C-alpha positions, 0 to 999 in steps of 0.5 A: 031573907024570911020571916022567923018562926014565931012559934015552937016546933015539935020535938025530935024524938030520937030513938032510943039504941040499947044495943050492947055495943062491940064484945069483949075478944075472948082473953084479952085482960083489957078488954074484960076489964072494959067489958066489966066497967061498962057492965057496972055503970049499965047496973047505975044509969052511968051512960057516959062511960058506957059510951066511953069503954065502948068506944074504947073497946071499939079502938081496943081491937088494934093493939090485939 
């Protein structure tokens, strides 16, 4: 059995990924709306909604 660590380890620093995410399909109103919602969410720092929109945009092309 190993001894437990008696000191705190240094925090792990992860890179901040600020890529734009998936691009909307030209001429698709659903993609355009998701892109608009994502843009408004980015403007106010709502990163949960930005992430959700990115997921929906990645899945949405299956319906095209």
